[in-house]
Chimera marker file (.cmm) of the C-alpha trace (Angstrom):
<marker_set name="trace">
<marker id="1" x="-60.346" y="47.616" z="-13.895" r="1" g="1" b="0" radius="0.5"/>
<marker id="2" x="-57.152" y="47.317" z="-11.633" r="1" g="1" b="0" radius="0.5"/>
<marker id="3" x="-58.307" y="49.179" z="-8.680" r="1" g="1" b="0" radius="0.5"/>
<marker id="4" x="-56.401" y="48.868" z="-5.514" r="1" g="1" b="0" radius="0.5"/>
<marker id="5" x="-57.394" y="50.225" z="-2.023" r="1" g="1" b="0" radius="0.5"/>
<marker id="6" x="-54.922" y="49.993" z="0.775" r="1" g="1" b="0" radius="0.5"/>
<marker id="7" x="-55.392" y="50.932" z="4.350" r="1" g="1" b="0" radius="0.5"/>
<marker id="8" x="-58.495" y="53.061" z="4.049" r="1" g="1" b="0" radius="0.5"/>
<marker id="9" x="-60.620" y="53.994" z="6.987" r="1" g="1" b="0" radius="0.5"/>
<marker id="10" x="-64.312" y="55.339" z="6.774" r="1" g="1" b="0" radius="0.5"/>
<marker id="11" x="-65.935" y="56.347" z="9.949" r="1" g="1" b="0" radius="0.5"/>
<marker id="12" x="-69.748" y="57.175" z="9.997" r="1" g="1" b="0" radius="0.5"/>
<marker id="13" x="-70.382" y="57.527" z="6.442" r="1" g="1" b="0" radius="0.5"/>
<marker id="14" x="-73.837" y="57.955" z="4.994" r="1" g="1" b="0" radius="0.5"/>
<marker id="15" x="-74.871" y="57.503" z="1.406" r="1" g="1" b="0" radius="0.5"/>
<marker id="16" x="-78.452" y="58.790" z="0.543" r="1" g="1" b="0" radius="0.5"/>
<marker id="17" x="-79.967" y="58.625" z="-2.974" r="1" g="1" b="0" radius="0.5"/>
<marker id="18" x="-77.040" y="58.299" z="-4.948" r="1" g="1" b="0" radius="0.5"/>
<marker id="19" x="-77.202" y="57.594" z="-8.689" r="1" g="1" b="0" radius="0.5"/>
<marker id="20" x="-74.310" y="56.288" z="-10.800" r="1" g="1" b="0" radius="0.5"/>
<marker id="21" x="-74.832" y="55.865" z="-14.447" r="1" g="1" b="0" radius="0.5"/>
<marker id="22" x="-72.041" y="54.590" z="-17.080" r="1" g="1" b="0" radius="0.5"/>
<marker id="23" x="-69.094" y="55.336" z="-14.729" r="1" g="1" b="0" radius="0.5"/>
<marker id="24" x="-65.680" y="53.821" z="-15.819" r="1" g="1" b="0" radius="0.5"/>
<marker id="25" x="-62.724" y="53.407" z="-13.392" r="1" g="1" b="0" radius="0.5"/>
<marker id="26" x="-59.357" y="52.214" z="-14.968" r="1" g="1" b="0" radius="0.5"/>
<marker id="27" x="-56.126" y="51.763" z="-13.150" r="1" g="1" b="0" radius="0.5"/>
<marker id="28" x="-56.963" y="53.584" z="-10.005" r="1" g="1" b="0" radius="0.5"/>
<marker id="29" x="-54.807" y="53.170" z="-6.919" r="1" g="1" b="0" radius="0.5"/>
<marker id="30" x="-55.731" y="54.443" z="-3.429" r="1" g="1" b="0" radius="0.5"/>
<marker id="31" x="-53.052" y="54.073" z="-0.711" r="1" g="1" b="0" radius="0.5"/>
<marker id="32" x="-53.076" y="55.016" z="2.921" r="1" g="1" b="0" radius="0.5"/>
<marker id="33" x="-56.267" y="57.217" z="2.634" r="1" g="1" b="0" radius="0.5"/>
<marker id="34" x="-58.035" y="58.088" z="5.912" r="1" g="1" b="0" radius="0.5"/>
<marker id="35" x="-61.385" y="59.735" z="6.364" r="1" g="1" b="0" radius="0.5"/>
<marker id="36" x="-62.163" y="60.299" z="9.873" r="1" g="1" b="0" radius="0.5"/>
<marker id="37" x="-63.652" y="62.672" z="12.372" r="1" g="1" b="0" radius="0.5"/>
<marker id="38" x="-65.980" y="64.196" z="9.787" r="1" g="1" b="0" radius="0.5"/>
<marker id="39" x="-68.599" y="66.903" z="11.023" r="1" g="1" b="0" radius="0.5"/>
<marker id="40" x="-68.634" y="65.847" z="14.664" r="1" g="1" b="0" radius="0.5"/>
<marker id="41" x="-68.283" y="62.252" z="13.868" r="1" g="1" b="0" radius="0.5"/>
<marker id="42" x="-71.142" y="62.312" z="11.590" r="1" g="1" b="0" radius="0.5"/>
<marker id="43" x="-70.226" y="62.342" z="7.816" r="1" g="1" b="0" radius="0.5"/>
<marker id="44" x="-73.094" y="62.966" z="5.389" r="1" g="1" b="0" radius="0.5"/>
<marker id="45" x="-70.628" y="62.410" z="2.559" r="1" g="1" b="0" radius="0.5"/>
<marker id="46" x="-72.916" y="62.049" z="-0.587" r="1" g="1" b="0" radius="0.5"/>
<marker id="47" x="-76.545" y="63.383" z="-0.288" r="1" g="1" b="0" radius="0.5"/>
<marker id="48" x="-78.707" y="63.441" z="-3.398" r="1" g="1" b="0" radius="0.5"/>
<marker id="49" x="-75.739" y="63.064" z="-5.617" r="1" g="1" b="0" radius="0.5"/>
<marker id="50" x="-76.115" y="62.185" z="-9.323" r="1" g="1" b="0" radius="0.5"/>
<marker id="51" x="-73.044" y="61.040" z="-11.400" r="1" g="1" b="0" radius="0.5"/>
<marker id="52" x="-73.724" y="60.449" z="-15.049" r="1" g="1" b="0" radius="0.5"/>
<marker id="53" x="-71.198" y="59.306" z="-17.758" r="1" g="1" b="0" radius="0.5"/>
<marker id="54" x="-68.034" y="59.774" z="-15.424" r="1" g="1" b="0" radius="0.5"/>
<marker id="55" x="-64.671" y="58.422" z="-16.583" r="1" g="1" b="0" radius="0.5"/>
<marker id="56" x="-61.650" y="58.005" z="-14.449" r="1" g="1" b="0" radius="0.5"/>
<marker id="57" x="-58.429" y="56.769" z="-16.038" r="1" g="1" b="0" radius="0.5"/>
<marker id="58" x="-55.086" y="56.194" z="-14.490" r="1" g="1" b="0" radius="0.5"/>
<marker id="59" x="-55.791" y="58.015" z="-11.195" r="1" g="1" b="0" radius="0.5"/>
<marker id="60" x="-53.262" y="57.625" z="-8.323" r="1" g="1" b="0" radius="0.5"/>
<marker id="61" x="-54.050" y="58.929" z="-4.646" r="1" g="1" b="0" radius="0.5"/>
<marker id="62" x="-51.300" y="58.512" z="-2.267" r="1" g="1" b="0" radius="0.5"/>
<marker id="63" x="-51.124" y="59.388" z="1.508" r="1" g="1" b="0" radius="0.5"/>
<marker id="64" x="-54.335" y="61.537" z="1.485" r="1" g="1" b="0" radius="0.5"/>
<marker id="65" x="-56.124" y="62.518" z="4.598" r="1" g="1" b="0" radius="0.5"/>
<marker id="66" x="-59.618" y="64.152" z="4.641" r="1" g="1" b="0" radius="0.5"/>
<marker id="67" x="-61.070" y="65.398" z="7.797" r="1" g="1" b="0" radius="0.5"/>
<marker id="68" x="-64.435" y="67.145" z="8.853" r="1" g="1" b="0" radius="0.5"/>
<marker id="69" x="-65.778" y="67.014" z="5.031" r="1" g="1" b="0" radius="0.5"/>
<marker id="70" x="-69.547" y="67.370" z="4.151" r="1" g="1" b="0" radius="0.5"/>
<marker id="71" x="-70.957" y="67.310" z="0.609" r="1" g="1" b="0" radius="0.5"/>
<marker id="72" x="-74.823" y="68.138" z="0.135" r="1" g="1" b="0" radius="0.5"/>
<marker id="73" x="-76.820" y="67.915" z="-3.213" r="1" g="1" b="0" radius="0.5"/>
<marker id="74" x="-74.057" y="67.717" z="-5.706" r="1" g="1" b="0" radius="0.5"/>
<marker id="75" x="-74.701" y="66.902" z="-9.323" r="1" g="1" b="0" radius="0.5"/>
<marker id="76" x="-72.065" y="65.790" z="-11.861" r="1" g="1" b="0" radius="0.5"/>
<marker id="77" x="-72.804" y="65.074" z="-15.538" r="1" g="1" b="0" radius="0.5"/>
<marker id="78" x="-70.497" y="63.841" z="-18.115" r="1" g="1" b="0" radius="0.5"/>
<marker id="79" x="-67.176" y="64.397" z="-16.308" r="1" g="1" b="0" radius="0.5"/>
<marker id="80" x="-64.015" y="62.916" z="-17.664" r="1" g="1" b="0" radius="0.5"/>
<marker id="81" x="-60.782" y="62.608" z="-15.767" r="1" g="1" b="0" radius="0.5"/>
<marker id="82" x="-57.692" y="61.427" z="-17.385" r="1" g="1" b="0" radius="0.5"/>
<marker id="83" x="-54.327" y="60.578" z="-16.157" r="1" g="1" b="0" radius="0.5"/>
<marker id="84" x="-54.550" y="62.338" z="-12.708" r="1" g="1" b="0" radius="0.5"/>
<marker id="85" x="-51.920" y="62.007" z="-10.206" r="1" g="1" b="0" radius="0.5"/>
<marker id="86" x="-52.245" y="63.176" z="-6.499" r="1" g="1" b="0" radius="0.5"/>
<marker id="87" x="-49.070" y="62.620" z="-4.342" r="1" g="1" b="0" radius="0.5"/>
<marker id="88" x="-48.606" y="63.307" z="-0.635" r="1" g="1" b="0" radius="0.5"/>
<marker id="89" x="-51.641" y="65.436" z="-0.086" r="1" g="1" b="0" radius="0.5"/>
<marker id="90" x="-52.790" y="66.188" z="3.407" r="1" g="1" b="0" radius="0.5"/>
<marker id="91" x="-56.039" y="67.927" z="4.236" r="1" g="1" b="0" radius="0.5"/>
<marker id="92" x="-56.453" y="68.545" z="7.917" r="1" g="1" b="0" radius="0.5"/>
<marker id="93" x="-59.184" y="70.206" z="9.959" r="1" g="1" b="0" radius="0.5"/>
<marker id="94" x="-61.187" y="70.964" z="6.854" r="1" g="1" b="0" radius="0.5"/>
<marker id="95" x="-64.804" y="71.824" z="6.594" r="1" g="1" b="0" radius="0.5"/>
<marker id="96" x="-66.294" y="71.581" z="3.054" r="1" g="1" b="0" radius="0.5"/>
<marker id="97" x="-69.934" y="72.405" z="3.125" r="1" g="1" b="0" radius="0.5"/>
<marker id="98" x="-71.092" y="72.286" z="-0.556" r="1" g="1" b="0" radius="0.5"/>
<marker id="99" x="-74.657" y="72.926" z="-1.316" r="1" g="1" b="0" radius="0.5"/>
<marker id="100" x="-76.438" y="72.920" z="-4.786" r="1" g="1" b="0" radius="0.5"/>
<marker id="101" x="-73.175" y="72.191" z="-6.715" r="1" g="1" b="0" radius="0.5"/>
<marker id="102" x="-73.666" y="71.391" z="-10.358" r="1" g="1" b="0" radius="0.5"/>
<marker id="103" x="-70.896" y="70.459" z="-12.791" r="1" g="1" b="0" radius="0.5"/>
<marker id="104" x="-71.970" y="69.849" z="-16.360" r="1" g="1" b="0" radius="0.5"/>
<marker id="105" x="-69.593" y="68.706" z="-19.207" r="1" g="1" b="0" radius="0.5"/>
<marker id="106" x="-66.235" y="69.000" z="-17.328" r="1" g="1" b="0" radius="0.5"/>
<marker id="107" x="-63.132" y="67.471" z="-18.808" r="1" g="1" b="0" radius="0.5"/>
<marker id="108" x="-59.799" y="67.207" z="-16.835" r="1" g="1" b="0" radius="0.5"/>
<marker id="109" x="-56.780" y="65.894" z="-18.691" r="1" g="1" b="0" radius="0.5"/>
<marker id="110" x="-53.346" y="65.081" z="-17.584" r="1" g="1" b="0" radius="0.5"/>
<marker id="111" x="-53.498" y="66.821" z="-14.136" r="1" g="1" b="0" radius="0.5"/>
<marker id="112" x="-50.782" y="66.377" z="-11.685" r="1" g="1" b="0" radius="0.5"/>
<marker id="113" x="-50.850" y="67.472" z="-7.955" r="1" g="1" b="0" radius="0.5"/>
<marker id="114" x="-47.650" y="66.864" z="-5.921" r="1" g="1" b="0" radius="0.5"/>
<marker id="115" x="-46.837" y="67.630" z="-2.242" r="1" g="1" b="0" radius="0.5"/>
<marker id="116" x="-49.994" y="69.736" z="-1.541" r="1" g="1" b="0" radius="0.5"/>
<marker id="117" x="-50.816" y="70.503" z="2.145" r="1" g="1" b="0" radius="0.5"/>
<marker id="118" x="-54.115" y="72.293" z="3.223" r="1" g="1" b="0" radius="0.5"/>
<marker id="119" x="-54.424" y="73.179" z="6.914" r="1" g="1" b="0" radius="0.5"/>
<marker id="120" x="-57.411" y="74.632" z="8.693" r="1" g="1" b="0" radius="0.5"/>
<marker id="121" x="-59.384" y="75.428" z="5.657" r="1" g="1" b="0" radius="0.5"/>
<marker id="122" x="-63.155" y="76.321" z="5.949" r="1" g="1" b="0" radius="0.5"/>
<marker id="123" x="-65.535" y="76.391" z="2.955" r="1" g="1" b="0" radius="0.5"/>
<marker id="124" x="-69.214" y="77.245" z="4.003" r="1" g="1" b="0" radius="0.5"/>
<marker id="125" x="-72.360" y="77.885" z="2.075" r="1" g="1" b="0" radius="0.5"/>
<marker id="126" x="-70.793" y="77.730" z="-1.379" r="1" g="1" b="0" radius="0.5"/>
<marker id="127" x="-72.708" y="77.410" z="-4.589" r="1" g="1" b="0" radius="0.5"/>
<marker id="128" x="-70.827" y="76.252" z="-7.657" r="1" g="1" b="0" radius="0.5"/>
<marker id="129" x="-72.763" y="76.362" z="-11.154" r="1" g="1" b="0" radius="0.5"/>
<marker id="130" x="-70.325" y="75.138" z="-13.738" r="1" g="1" b="0" radius="0.5"/>
<marker id="131" x="-71.089" y="74.567" z="-17.433" r="1" g="1" b="0" radius="0.5"/>
<marker id="132" x="-68.721" y="73.170" z="-20.005" r="1" g="1" b="0" radius="0.5"/>
<marker id="133" x="-65.375" y="73.615" z="-18.151" r="1" g="1" b="0" radius="0.5"/>
<marker id="134" x="-62.295" y="71.983" z="-19.662" r="1" g="1" b="0" radius="0.5"/>
<marker id="135" x="-58.996" y="71.691" z="-17.884" r="1" g="1" b="0" radius="0.5"/>
<marker id="136" x="-56.093" y="70.380" z="-19.965" r="1" g="1" b="0" radius="0.5"/>
<marker id="137" x="-52.413" y="69.653" z="-18.919" r="1" g="1" b="0" radius="0.5"/>
<marker id="138" x="-52.624" y="71.305" z="-15.420" r="1" g="1" b="0" radius="0.5"/>
<marker id="139" x="-49.620" y="70.756" z="-13.076" r="1" g="1" b="0" radius="0.5"/>
<marker id="140" x="-49.427" y="71.881" z="-9.522" r="1" g="1" b="0" radius="0.5"/>
<marker id="141" x="-46.384" y="71.342" z="-7.527" r="1" g="1" b="0" radius="0.5"/>
<marker id="142" x="-45.362" y="71.929" z="-3.908" r="1" g="1" b="0" radius="0.5"/>
<marker id="143" x="-48.463" y="73.956" z="-3.034" r="1" g="1" b="0" radius="0.5"/>
<marker id="144" x="-49.332" y="74.773" z="0.598" r="1" g="1" b="0" radius="0.5"/>
<marker id="145" x="-52.484" y="76.502" z="2.033" r="1" g="1" b="0" radius="0.5"/>
<marker id="146" x="-52.521" y="77.326" z="5.496" r="1" g="1" b="0" radius="0.5"/>
<marker id="147" x="-55.449" y="78.650" z="7.684" r="1" g="1" b="0" radius="0.5"/>
<marker id="148" x="-57.678" y="79.854" z="4.640" r="1" g="1" b="0" radius="0.5"/>
<marker id="149" x="-61.444" y="80.626" z="5.492" r="1" g="1" b="0" radius="0.5"/>
<marker id="150" x="-63.995" y="81.191" z="2.706" r="1" g="1" b="0" radius="0.5"/>
<marker id="151" x="-67.562" y="81.993" z="3.812" r="1" g="1" b="0" radius="0.5"/>
<marker id="152" x="-70.775" y="82.471" z="1.682" r="1" g="1" b="0" radius="0.5"/>
<marker id="153" x="-69.170" y="82.218" z="-1.631" r="1" g="1" b="0" radius="0.5"/>
<marker id="154" x="-71.059" y="81.860" z="-4.910" r="1" g="1" b="0" radius="0.5"/>
<marker id="155" x="-69.183" y="80.925" z="-8.161" r="1" g="1" b="0" radius="0.5"/>
<marker id="156" x="-71.050" y="80.703" z="-11.415" r="1" g="1" b="0" radius="0.5"/>
<marker id="157" x="-68.716" y="79.322" z="-14.142" r="1" g="1" b="0" radius="0.5"/>
<marker id="158" x="-69.994" y="79.158" z="-17.840" r="1" g="1" b="0" radius="0.5"/>
<marker id="159" x="-67.927" y="77.842" z="-20.711" r="1" g="1" b="0" radius="0.5"/>
<marker id="160" x="-64.440" y="78.112" z="-19.013" r="1" g="1" b="0" radius="0.5"/>
<marker id="161" x="-61.277" y="76.506" z="-20.743" r="1" g="1" b="0" radius="0.5"/>
<marker id="162" x="-57.989" y="76.287" z="-19.080" r="1" g="1" b="0" radius="0.5"/>
<marker id="163" x="-55.035" y="74.953" z="-21.196" r="1" g="1" b="0" radius="0.5"/>
<marker id="164" x="-51.498" y="74.084" z="-20.186" r="1" g="1" b="0" radius="0.5"/>
<marker id="165" x="-51.655" y="75.759" z="-16.718" r="1" g="1" b="0" radius="0.5"/>
<marker id="166" x="-48.560" y="75.211" z="-14.423" r="1" g="1" b="0" radius="0.5"/>
<marker id="167" x="-48.209" y="76.129" z="-10.710" r="1" g="1" b="0" radius="0.5"/>
<marker id="168" x="-45.013" y="75.665" z="-8.941" r="1" g="1" b="0" radius="0.5"/>
<marker id="169" x="-44.189" y="76.187" z="-5.297" r="1" g="1" b="0" radius="0.5"/>
<marker id="170" x="-47.125" y="78.344" z="-4.356" r="1" g="1" b="0" radius="0.5"/>
<marker id="171" x="-47.547" y="79.078" z="-0.543" r="1" g="1" b="0" radius="0.5"/>
<marker id="172" x="-50.464" y="80.856" z="1.168" r="1" g="1" b="0" radius="0.5"/>
<link id1="1" id2="2" r="1" g="1" b="0" radius="0.2"/>
<link id1="2" id2="3" r="1" g="1" b="0" radius="0.2"/>
<link id1="3" id2="4" r="1" g="1" b="0" radius="0.2"/>
<link id1="4" id2="5" r="1" g="1" b="0" radius="0.2"/>
<link id1="5" id2="6" r="1" g="1" b="0" radius="0.2"/>
<link id1="6" id2="7" r="1" g="1" b="0" radius="0.2"/>
<link id1="7" id2="8" r="1" g="1" b="0" radius="0.2"/>
<link id1="8" id2="9" r="1" g="1" b="0" radius="0.2"/>
<link id1="9" id2="10" r="1" g="1" b="0" radius="0.2"/>
<link id1="10" id2="11" r="1" g="1" b="0" radius="0.2"/>
<link id1="11" id2="12" r="1" g="1" b="0" radius="0.2"/>
<link id1="12" id2="13" r="1" g="1" b="0" radius="0.2"/>
<link id1="13" id2="14" r="1" g="1" b="0" radius="0.2"/>
<link id1="14" id2="15" r="1" g="1" b="0" radius="0.2"/>
<link id1="15" id2="16" r="1" g="1" b="0" radius="0.2"/>
<link id1="16" id2="17" r="1" g="1" b="0" radius="0.2"/>
<link id1="17" id2="18" r="1" g="1" b="0" radius="0.2"/>
<link id1="18" id2="19" r="1" g="1" b="0" radius="0.2"/>
<link id1="19" id2="20" r="1" g="1" b="0" radius="0.2"/>
<link id1="20" id2="21" r="1" g="1" b="0" radius="0.2"/>
<link id1="21" id2="22" r="1" g="1" b="0" radius="0.2"/>
<link id1="22" id2="23" r="1" g="1" b="0" radius="0.2"/>
<link id1="23" id2="24" r="1" g="1" b="0" radius="0.2"/>
<link id1="24" id2="25" r="1" g="1" b="0" radius="0.2"/>
<link id1="25" id2="26" r="1" g="1" b="0" radius="0.2"/>
<link id1="26" id2="27" r="1" g="1" b="0" radius="0.2"/>
<link id1="27" id2="28" r="1" g="1" b="0" radius="0.2"/>
<link id1="28" id2="29" r="1" g="1" b="0" radius="0.2"/>
<link id1="29" id2="30" r="1" g="1" b="0" radius="0.2"/>
<link id1="30" id2="31" r="1" g="1" b="0" radius="0.2"/>
<link id1="31" id2="32" r="1" g="1" b="0" radius="0.2"/>
<link id1="32" id2="33" r="1" g="1" b="0" radius="0.2"/>
<link id1="33" id2="34" r="1" g="1" b="0" radius="0.2"/>
<link id1="34" id2="35" r="1" g="1" b="0" radius="0.2"/>
<link id1="35" id2="36" r="1" g="1" b="0" radius="0.2"/>
<link id1="36" id2="37" r="1" g="1" b="0" radius="0.2"/>
<link id1="37" id2="38" r="1" g="1" b="0" radius="0.2"/>
<link id1="38" id2="39" r="1" g="1" b="0" radius="0.2"/>
<link id1="39" id2="40" r="1" g="1" b="0" radius="0.2"/>
<link id1="40" id2="41" r="1" g="1" b="0" radius="0.2"/>
<link id1="41" id2="42" r="1" g="1" b="0" radius="0.2"/>
<link id1="42" id2="43" r="1" g="1" b="0" radius="0.2"/>
<link id1="43" id2="44" r="1" g="1" b="0" radius="0.2"/>
<link id1="44" id2="45" r="1" g="1" b="0" radius="0.2"/>
<link id1="45" id2="46" r="1" g="1" b="0" radius="0.2"/>
<link id1="46" id2="47" r="1" g="1" b="0" radius="0.2"/>
<link id1="47" id2="48" r="1" g="1" b="0" radius="0.2"/>
<link id1="48" id2="49" r="1" g="1" b="0" radius="0.2"/>
<link id1="49" id2="50" r="1" g="1" b="0" radius="0.2"/>
<link id1="50" id2="51" r="1" g="1" b="0" radius="0.2"/>
<link id1="51" id2="52" r="1" g="1" b="0" radius="0.2"/>
<link id1="52" id2="53" r="1" g="1" b="0" radius="0.2"/>
<link id1="53" id2="54" r="1" g="1" b="0" radius="0.2"/>
<link id1="54" id2="55" r="1" g="1" b="0" radius="0.2"/>
<link id1="55" id2="56" r="1" g="1" b="0" radius="0.2"/>
<link id1="56" id2="57" r="1" g="1" b="0" radius="0.2"/>
<link id1="57" id2="58" r="1" g="1" b="0" radius="0.2"/>
<link id1="58" id2="59" r="1" g="1" b="0" radius="0.2"/>
<link id1="59" id2="60" r="1" g="1" b="0" radius="0.2"/>
<link id1="60" id2="61" r="1" g="1" b="0" radius="0.2"/>
<link id1="61" id2="62" r="1" g="1" b="0" radius="0.2"/>
<link id1="62" id2="63" r="1" g="1" b="0" radius="0.2"/>
<link id1="63" id2="64" r="1" g="1" b="0" radius="0.2"/>
<link id1="64" id2="65" r="1" g="1" b="0" radius="0.2"/>
<link id1="65" id2="66" r="1" g="1" b="0" radius="0.2"/>
<link id1="66" id2="67" r="1" g="1" b="0" radius="0.2"/>
<link id1="67" id2="68" r="1" g="1" b="0" radius="0.2"/>
<link id1="68" id2="69" r="1" g="1" b="0" radius="0.2"/>
<link id1="69" id2="70" r="1" g="1" b="0" radius="0.2"/>
<link id1="70" id2="71" r="1" g="1" b="0" radius="0.2"/>
<link id1="71" id2="72" r="1" g="1" b="0" radius="0.2"/>
<link id1="72" id2="73" r="1" g="1" b="0" radius="0.2"/>
<link id1="73" id2="74" r="1" g="1" b="0" radius="0.2"/>
<link id1="74" id2="75" r="1" g="1" b="0" radius="0.2"/>
<link id1="75" id2="76" r="1" g="1" b="0" radius="0.2"/>
<link id1="76" id2="77" r="1" g="1" b="0" radius="0.2"/>
<link id1="77" id2="78" r="1" g="1" b="0" radius="0.2"/>
<link id1="78" id2="79" r="1" g="1" b="0" radius="0.2"/>
<link id1="79" id2="80" r="1" g="1" b="0" radius="0.2"/>
<link id1="80" id2="81" r="1" g="1" b="0" radius="0.2"/>
<link id1="81" id2="82" r="1" g="1" b="0" radius="0.2"/>
<link id1="82" id2="83" r="1" g="1" b="0" radius="0.2"/>
<link id1="83" id2="84" r="1" g="1" b="0" radius="0.2"/>
<link id1="84" id2="85" r="1" g="1" b="0" radius="0.2"/>
<link id1="85" id2="86" r="1" g="1" b="0" radius="0.2"/>
<link id1="86" id2="87" r="1" g="1" b="0" radius="0.2"/>
<link id1="87" id2="88" r="1" g="1" b="0" radius="0.2"/>
<link id1="88" id2="89" r="1" g="1" b="0" radius="0.2"/>
<link id1="89" id2="90" r="1" g="1" b="0" radius="0.2"/>
<link id1="90" id2="91" r="1" g="1" b="0" radius="0.2"/>
<link id1="91" id2="92" r="1" g="1" b="0" radius="0.2"/>
<link id1="92" id2="93" r="1" g="1" b="0" radius="0.2"/>
<link id1="93" id2="94" r="1" g="1" b="0" radius="0.2"/>
<link id1="94" id2="95" r="1" g="1" b="0" radius="0.2"/>
<link id1="95" id2="96" r="1" g="1" b="0" radius="0.2"/>
<link id1="96" id2="97" r="1" g="1" b="0" radius="0.2"/>
<link id1="97" id2="98" r="1" g="1" b="0" radius="0.2"/>
<link id1="98" id2="99" r="1" g="1" b="0" radius="0.2"/>
<link id1="99" id2="100" r="1" g="1" b="0" radius="0.2"/>
<link id1="100" id2="101" r="1" g="1" b="0" radius="0.2"/>
<link id1="101" id2="102" r="1" g="1" b="0" radius="0.2"/>
<link id1="102" id2="103" r="1" g="1" b="0" radius="0.2"/>
<link id1="103" id2="104" r="1" g="1" b="0" radius="0.2"/>
<link id1="104" id2="105" r="1" g="1" b="0" radius="0.2"/>
<link id1="105" id2="106" r="1" g="1" b="0" radius="0.2"/>
<link id1="106" id2="107" r="1" g="1" b="0" radius="0.2"/>
<link id1="107" id2="108" r="1" g="1" b="0" radius="0.2"/>
<link id1="108" id2="109" r="1" g="1" b="0" radius="0.2"/>
<link id1="109" id2="110" r="1" g="1" b="0" radius="0.2"/>
<link id1="110" id2="111" r="1" g="1" b="0" radius="0.2"/>
<link id1="111" id2="112" r="1" g="1" b="0" radius="0.2"/>
<link id1="112" id2="113" r="1" g="1" b="0" radius="0.2"/>
<link id1="113" id2="114" r="1" g="1" b="0" radius="0.2"/>
<link id1="114" id2="115" r="1" g="1" b="0" radius="0.2"/>
<link id1="115" id2="116" r="1" g="1" b="0" radius="0.2"/>
<link id1="116" id2="117" r="1" g="1" b="0" radius="0.2"/>
<link id1="117" id2="118" r="1" g="1" b="0" radius="0.2"/>
<link id1="118" id2="119" r="1" g="1" b="0" radius="0.2"/>
<link id1="119" id2="120" r="1" g="1" b="0" radius="0.2"/>
<link id1="120" id2="121" r="1" g="1" b="0" radius="0.2"/>
<link id1="121" id2="122" r="1" g="1" b="0" radius="0.2"/>
<link id1="122" id2="123" r="1" g="1" b="0" radius="0.2"/>
<link id1="123" id2="124" r="1" g="1" b="0" radius="0.2"/>
<link id1="124" id2="125" r="1" g="1" b="0" radius="0.2"/>
<link id1="125" id2="126" r="1" g="1" b="0" radius="0.2"/>
<link id1="126" id2="127" r="1" g="1" b="0" radius="0.2"/>
<link id1="127" id2="128" r="1" g="1" b="0" radius="0.2"/>
<link id1="128" id2="129" r="1" g="1" b="0" radius="0.2"/>
<link id1="129" id2="130" r="1" g="1" b="0" radius="0.2"/>
<link id1="130" id2="131" r="1" g="1" b="0" radius="0.2"/>
<link id1="131" id2="132" r="1" g="1" b="0" radius="0.2"/>
<link id1="132" id2="133" r="1" g="1" b="0" radius="0.2"/>
<link id1="133" id2="134" r="1" g="1" b="0" radius="0.2"/>
<link id1="134" id2="135" r="1" g="1" b="0" radius="0.2"/>
<link id1="135" id2="136" r="1" g="1" b="0" radius="0.2"/>
<link id1="136" id2="137" r="1" g="1" b="0" radius="0.2"/>
<link id1="137" id2="138" r="1" g="1" b="0" radius="0.2"/>
<link id1="138" id2="139" r="1" g="1" b="0" radius="0.2"/>
<link id1="139" id2="140" r="1" g="1" b="0" radius="0.2"/>
<link id1="140" id2="141" r="1" g="1" b="0" radius="0.2"/>
<link id1="141" id2="142" r="1" g="1" b="0" radius="0.2"/>
<link id1="142" id2="143" r="1" g="1" b="0" radius="0.2"/>
<link id1="143" id2="144" r="1" g="1" b="0" radius="0.2"/>
<link id1="144" id2="145" r="1" g="1" b="0" radius="0.2"/>
<link id1="145" id2="146" r="1" g="1" b="0" radius="0.2"/>
<link id1="146" id2="147" r="1" g="1" b="0" radius="0.2"/>
<link id1="147" id2="148" r="1" g="1" b="0" radius="0.2"/>
<link id1="148" id2="149" r="1" g="1" b="0" radius="0.2"/>
<link id1="149" id2="150" r="1" g="1" b="0" radius="0.2"/>
<link id1="150" id2="151" r="1" g="1" b="0" radius="0.2"/>
<link id1="151" id2="152" r="1" g="1" b="0" radius="0.2"/>
<link id1="152" id2="153" r="1" g="1" b="0" radius="0.2"/>
<link id1="153" id2="154" r="1" g="1" b="0" radius="0.2"/>
<link id1="154" id2="155" r="1" g="1" b="0" radius="0.2"/>
<link id1="155" id2="156" r="1" g="1" b="0" radius="0.2"/>
<link id1="156" id2="157" r="1" g="1" b="0" radius="0.2"/>
<link id1="157" id2="158" r="1" g="1" b="0" radius="0.2"/>
<link id1="158" id2="159" r="1" g="1" b="0" radius="0.2"/>
<link id1="159" id2="160" r="1" g="1" b="0" radius="0.2"/>
<link id1="160" id2="161" r="1" g="1" b="0" radius="0.2"/>
<link id1="161" id2="162" r="1" g="1" b="0" radius="0.2"/>
<link id1="162" id2="163" r="1" g="1" b="0" radius="0.2"/>
<link id1="163" id2="164" r="1" g="1" b="0" radius="0.2"/>
<link id1="164" id2="165" r="1" g="1" b="0" radius="0.2"/>
<link id1="165" id2="166" r="1" g="1" b="0" radius="0.2"/>
<link id1="166" id2="167" r="1" g="1" b="0" radius="0.2"/>
<link id1="167" id2="168" r="1" g="1" b="0" radius="0.2"/>
<link id1="168" id2="169" r="1" g="1" b="0" radius="0.2"/>
<link id1="169" id2="170" r="1" g="1" b="0" radius="0.2"/>
<link id1="170" id2="171" r="1" g="1" b="0" radius="0.2"/>
<link id1="171" id2="172" r="1" g="1" b="0" radius="0.2"/>
</marker_set>
């Protein structure tokens, strides 16, 4: 309902074995988003991904740029995003290689990211196993990450709950 896509560019994208069940998108707006130069001009964006019972409400993405992103074998189950706003976000020369990530029963409510900039970030061989994560009323303002590199990281999250978290003017 009321989805708007403006000036989006997708280059060399491949979708393989994707399953979407009971997804609801309400009042989503994507403006000036560019996805290009992804993993040597070969984007394997979604491979063997399963989304079940996902709900996105009132999400706004403005002036977002993703470069060199790769997602592999991701599974999202019963995820709910409500009133999320991303403004003036820039991701440059980023390599995300996500292998065997599983999110179960995640709920994000009233999240706001403003003026976030990620430059030259590399995440390689990361394994996320998350069960029953809940984020409520999170606000990130004016965050800047420059030249961050994470290699061979394994995160296992079980029953994590974050409530009313606020980060303002963070710079790495």
